[in-house]
N, C-alpha and C positions, 0 to 999 in steps of 0.2 A: 504494500500500500504506500502510495506517495504521500508527502506532507499535505498536498492539496486535497487528496481524498480523505486523509485523516481529519483535516480541518473541517471539511464538509460534514463528516460523520459526527464530530463532536458538537458542531453547531446545529445539529438536527435538521440539516438540509438533505434533500434527496441526493444520494451518492451517485457519482458518475460511474458507469460500468468500468471495471478494471480491464485493462487490455485495450486493443484498438477500438476506436470509435466506430459505430455502425457506418456502413458504406451506403449512404442514401443516394437516390437518383438525382439529387440536387446538391448544391454546395453548402447546405445548411449546417452540416456538422463536419466538414472537411475543408481544408485549404485547397485541395486539389480535386477537381471534378473528374470522376472516373470516365473511362472511355465508354462511348455509347454502345449499349448492347440491345439490339432490337428484339422485341417480342415476336412471336410467331404470327405474322400477318399474311393473309392470303389476298392477293390482288384480284379484284373483280375483273373478269374478262367480258368482252363484248359490250363494254360501257360506251355510252354516248360521249363523244369527244367533248371535253370541257377542262378548262384550267381556271382555278380560283385566283384572281388577280388583285384582290383586296382582302387582306387577311392580317389580323393582329394577334400577336402572341402576348404572353404576360410580360414581355419586354416593352410593351407600351405603358408599363408602370401604372397599375391600378385601372387599366382600361382593356385588359385582355385576360382571359381566364383559363388559358391552356399553355403548357410548355411548348416550345417549338417542336420538340420531338413528338408530342402527342398529335400535333397538327399534321406532321409528315406521315405518321402511322395511319391516321384516318384518311389522308389523301391516297395512300396505297390501297386501303380497304375499299375505297370508293372508285378506284381506277382512274383517278384524275390524270390528265396528260401532263400537267405541270402545276406547281404551287408557288405563289408569290408570298413573300413576307414583307408587309408594309406597316411596320410599327411607327408610332408617332415620333416624328422629328429626330429620328436616330436609327442606327444600324446595330443596336446593341445585341440583338439575338441572332445575327446572321451566322455566326460560327457554329453555334449549336444546331441551328436549322440546316446548315450545309453539311455538317457531319452526319446527321441522321439521314438526310436525303441521299447522301452518297452511299451509305450502307444499304438503304432500301431501294435505291435506283429511281428516285423521284427527280425529274428535271426541276431545277430551282430558278426562280426569278427573284431578283433582289430589288427592293424599292423602299419607299417610306411615304407616309402620309404627312405632308408638310402643313404647318399651321401658319397662315398669313394673317397679319393684323393684330398680333398679340401686343398688349401694352404692359402686361405684368404676369407673374406666375398665376396659374389658375387653380391651385389647390384651395379647397374651401368654397368653390363656386359650383352650384348645381349643374348649370349648363354653361360650360366654358365658352369664352369668346373666341373669335377668330374664324377664318374661312379655310377649309381643308382643300388640299390638292394632292392627289395620288400620283407619284412619280415612280416609274419603273425604269430600271437601267436596261438598255437594249444589248449592252456588251460590257466588257471590262472597262473600257474608256468611259462609258456612261456611269458605271459604278463609281469610278474615281471622281468624276465630275459631281455626282450627287453627294459623295462624302465631303468634297470640297465646299459645296454649297451649304451643307448642314453645319460644317465647322465654322464657316464665315458667319452664318446667322447666329450661332451660339456665342461666338466671340463678340459679335457686334452689340449684343444686348448687355453684356457685362453683368447679367443676372441669371442665375440658374432657373431653368424652367420657363424661360420667356425668349426663345429665339426670335430674331428679327429677320424674317424672310420678306423680300421685296420681289414682286413679280418681274420687274425690269431686270433685276440682278439674275434671277433664274433664267430669264430669256437669253441673257448674254452668256450663260454658262453651258447650256445644254448641247449646242452645236449638232443637233440631230441625233444625239445618242440616248434620248429619253423617249419613253411612251408616257403620255400624260392622260390621266382619267379625271373626269369632272368631280368624282368623289361622292360622298354620302350626303345626307340631308344638310350637312354643314359646308358642303362644297359651294363655291360662289354661284354656279349655275342653278342647282336645285334650290338653294336657299332663296335666290332672287325670284325663281319661278313661283314659289309658295308665298313669299312675302310681298312681291311687287309686280308679279305677272309676267307673261311670256315676252313682252317687248324688252323689258329690262334683262330677263334671262338670256335672250338672244344677244344682247350687247355684251353680256358677261362672256358668253361663248365665243363671240367674235374676238374679244380681247385675248382669250387663250389661243385662238387660231393665229392671230397676228404674232403672239409671243413665241409660239413653239412650232408653227407650221401645221397646215391642215392634215398632213399625213401622220403627224405625231400626236394628235389629239383624238380622244374617243369619249363619247358620252356614256356614262355608266348608269345602268338601270338595275334595280333590285326589288325583291318582293319579300317583305318580312311579315306579311299578313295584316298590315295596317290598312284601314279602309281607304286611305289616301294614296296608297302605293300605285294602284293601277292608273288612276287619274294622272298622277305625277309622271309615271312612266310613259303614258300616251303622249303627254305634252313634251317630254324630253326627246322622244323619238321624232316628233315633228320638228323640233329645234335642230336635231342632228341632221335631218334630211335637208333642211333649208341651208344649213352651214356646210353641207357636203362632207361630214365627218362620220366615222364609224359609230355604231352602237354596240356596246359589250355588256354582257350579263355578269354580275358579281353577286355575292351575298353579304358583302360588308361583314366578314366573319370576325367574331371576337372570341370564339371558343370552338373546340373540336366537336363536342357532343352536346346534345340538348340538356343533359343533366348537369352541365356546368353553369346553367343560367343562374341558379341561386348564388353561386360564388361570384359570378360576374356582377350581380346587383349589389352584393355585399361590398365588393371592391369599389364600386361606384359610390357607395355610401361613405367608405373610408376617404376616397378622393374628395368628396364634397364636404367632409367633416360634419355629416348629419347621420341620423338614424335612417333605417330603411323606411320607416313610417313617414318621417319628415321629407324624404326624397321621392316618395311614391309618384307624385305628379310629373316628375322628370324622367322616370324610368320607362324603358320600352314596354309596350303592352303585352308582348309575348316573347318567349325564349326561342327566337327563330334565327339568331345570328350565328349559326353553326355551319360547318362544312357540309355541302350537299353534293350529291352525285350529278353527273351530266344529265342523266335521265330525269331526275327530280327537278333540276333547273329548267330543263326543256318543257316539262309539264307546267310548271308554275309561270313560265314566261312564253307560253306557246303563241300568244298573240304578237310576239316580236320575233319573227323568223330570222335566223341568222345570228342573233345576239349571242347565243350559247356557243355556236360554232366559231364565231369570231374571237371569243375569249380564248378558245383552245388554240387558234392560230397565233394569236399574240403571245400566249404563254410559251408555245413551242419556239417562236421566233426570238423571244427574249431570254430563253433559258441558257445558262452557262454555268460552269463549275467555278466555285470560289477559289479553287487552287490556281486559276489563271491570274488572280490578282497578286501583283508583286509591287509593293511600294518602293519608290526610289529614294535613296538617301539624299540629303542636301549636298551640294557640291562643296568640297573642302577647299578653302582659299589657299592656294599654293604660291610660292614665289615665282616671279617671272622666269621663264625658261624651263619650268618644270611642269610635268603632268602629275596627277595624283600618284601614279606608280613610281615615277622617278624620284619624287619627293619621299615616298615611303622607303625606297631603297636607300636614299641618302640618310634619313633619320635612323634607319635600322643599322646601317654601317657605322654611324657615329656611336650608337649605343653598344653595338657588338664589340667595338674596339675597347670600350671601358669594361665590358663584362668578361670578354674572352682574350683580350690582347689583339695585336695587329694580325691581319690576314696573312697566312703563311707561317705564323709563329704563335698560333692560338694556344692558350693554356689548356683547353679541353679539346682533345682530338676529335675532328669531325664536326666542330661547331659551325664553321662557315659553310661546309657542305650541306648541313641540315638547314641553315638559314636560307641558302640559295634555293634549295628544294621548296621550302615553304613560300618564299617570295614568288617563285615561278607559279606555284599553285594558286596563290592569292591573285596574281595577275590573270591567270587562266579563268578563274571564276568571277573576276570583276569586282573584287572586294577591297581594293586599296583604300578607297574613301572611308570605309567602315573602320579600318584600323587607325587611320589618321584622326578620325573624330574621337575614338576612344583615347588615343594617345593625347590628344589636345585636352581632354577633360582631366586625365591623370596629370599632365604637365601643369595645368592650372592649379590643381590641388597641391602639387609639389612646390610651386612658386609661392602659394599662399600658406604653406605650412599646415595643410589640412591632411589628416591621415586618410589615405586612399589605398585600397588593395584589390587587385583583380583576383578572381577566384574561379573555381569550377574547372571545366575542361580546358580553359585558356592556359592553365599551367602546363599543358602539354606542348606549348608552342615556344620554340626558341626565339621567334620574332617578337612575341609578347614579352619575353624575358629581356631581350635586347632593348626594346622600347621602354622598359621600366613599368609596363602594365602589370606584370606579375613578378614575383621574387623567387620562383622555383626554377632552377636550371634544368630545363627539360632534356638537354643533351647529356649532362652528367648523370641524371636520374634515369636516362634511357626510357623516357615517356613516349608513348605512341602519338604522334601528331595527328594521324588520321582519325583519332577519337574526337579531335576538336574540329577538324576541317578536312573534307574529302569531296571528290566529285560526286560521290553517291549520296551525299547529304542534301536535303532540301533547304534552300534559303541560306541566309548569311550565318556566320558562326555566332555563338552566343557568349559574349563576354560580360560577366556580372562584375560590377564595381561596388565594393563596400566602402562607404564614406562615413566618417564619424558623424553621428547623428546631430551633435550640437552645432555643426557647421555645414550640414548638408544643404541648407537653404542657400548658402553662398554659391555652391556649385550649381544648384538649379538655376539661380539668377544669371550666372555666367553663361550657361547653355542658352537660355532665352536671349540674352544680349548678343551672343556670338552668332547664333543661327536663325534667330527670329521666332516669334511666337507662332507663326504659321507653319513652322517646320519642327517644332519641339513641343512636347506636351507631357504633363504628368499623367500617370496611369490612373484610370478610374477603376474603382472596385464596386461590385454590385452588392448592395445591402439587401439581404434576403430575410424573409420571415423565419423566425425560430419559434419554439413552443410558446415562450412567454409573450412575445409581441403578437403572435397569431391569436392567442386567447384574448389578449387585451383588445385588439382592434376588431376582431369579429364580435366580441361582446358589445363594444360600442355600436357597431353597425346594427346589431339586433336591439338596440335601445336600452341597454343596461347602464346603470349609473357608473360614474368614474370610480367611486370607492369599491363597488362590486367587482369590476373588471380588474382593478389593481390587486384586490385580494385573491381573485382566482388565478391571476398570473403567477402569484407566489406559490401556488400549489403544484406547479409543474416545473420540471427541471429546465434550467436555462439552455442546456445543450441536448438533452434527450428529445426524441421525437414522439409526438402523440400518435396513438393508433387506437382510438376509442371504439372503432367498429370492428377491429380485429381483421381487417382485410389484408390479404397477402400482398407483399410487394410494396407496402407503404413505408417500410423502413422504421416501424415503430420500435422504440426502446423497450425491451422486455420489462424493465423495472418500472418505467412509466406506465406501460400498459397494465401491469399487474396492479399498480396503484389505482388506476382508473376502474378496472374491473372489480376491485375490492370495494369500490365506493368510497375511497378515502379522499373525497373532495365533494364540493357542492356546486361544481360547474354544470350548467344546464347542457343537456345533450346537443341541442341545436348549435350552441357555441362550439362545443368540441368537434362536431362534425365539420363545420366550416373551418375551424382552426386546423384540423388535420389536413384538409384539402389545400389550404393556402401555405402550409409549411414549405419552405424552400423557394417560394415565389419571389421574384425580384420586386422590391418595393421602391427603391430609388438608388441613385448613384452617389457614391462617395469618392474621395480622393485618396489614393494610396500614399502612405507617409513618405515614401522615398522612390517609388518606381517612376521612371521617366523614359520616354522614347523620343 
């Protein structure tokens, strides 16, 4: 038993399980997300061609009620031709989405639903302001341009949760690499149609056509069972015909299955900082925002022939593998007469002379032969700028008398040793360089720098000043629901008082996972489950059920204390 476990036992708090923490399907109890392991999913055959082009995961932060993996699994079961992920104002779920889709063989479309016209963060507002625009990347270049647009808007606001998107800016960025949809009820065209009539909606559509080009704009229709849906869709189709743009079917998806509707409404209540009773007038009338098959969409939207098929065509045309995305490093400023590679060779030669002595009389036999081999491979793989940037940061720390140490597999590199990035002599220690860098490895090498925490901010500000805030960023971490926060916020959503939910949250372990229903695969902590089943609590079952479902869900973004790219 560790001292931490002993302290918890003596203080009469629920003990953490001895041994490794449970391996949950989310990062709620582990710093490292495990590799995706798909369930047994049978793909529907003979399905009507359809791709869902407007889909939110729980990385829309309190506006989506399914993990990206759940959405992909349901897309397989339904036999969809492709699936787009269009979370709000960010691309935070795309890696998990792409990993699952690659394993299950689902073509992926990457996009985002951008919010124009925000004046402030929208937490605590029942019906958030702004006009939505769905943007899909047609190719890797479109993906890069969309990421750049999102980054610029987030930085322009200077305020978390209130990106400043401007239509003129987006029009100048897309360069034909985006497919734009008019969006949900909060899109500029549908909202104008309902509030101001067809003439104003037609002008809004013309604005989009002028901004992005007729061939890159499509009018989106959907049917959630609302009495207004058919009337609105009829008018949207007429507007599209007059403007000469495509009509596409979507379902404005916010969860994979209908049974997630209760969780979706609870998350909406958390976002609005109200109880479900207080929010009732703003909630959708039915739980219909789930993934549907092509056949079901064709039946529901039968009066609009071609809309479902066109969605499939766009999905197939825009699908690509995230592995094709490779960010470029900022150019390293080298002295006149040098390239990045020649300057790296120059710096390495200077450092090697100090570490090993002059070439031809080195103190460690084979040192320069190994350095030459490494430099040739670095040049072959195109990574000289990477090593120069790392060297530059280490050199700043050395000049500023800030403790800085490279670690990890970089210790296997004689070049890193010569540059002063690491202090392990890879040649003397006979370390294998190919463990660090080889042609068979994907992407650039990984050099971790440990910098003393009390002066880490100085190094961060140096990097910003040296390379620009548009080319350097601190790493975001995703804050997820754990047992305590899940019970507390689901209790508030169900209308319970602050004192009640705070008391209930103290009855569950901060790290253990809830599993009140006993369902398999939910990752419940056996000790916590035993406590629940024994009735050693007074938490209402509806609160526990919702809290179990929301565990591990992303809630918001934080900033890593030292991670920087």
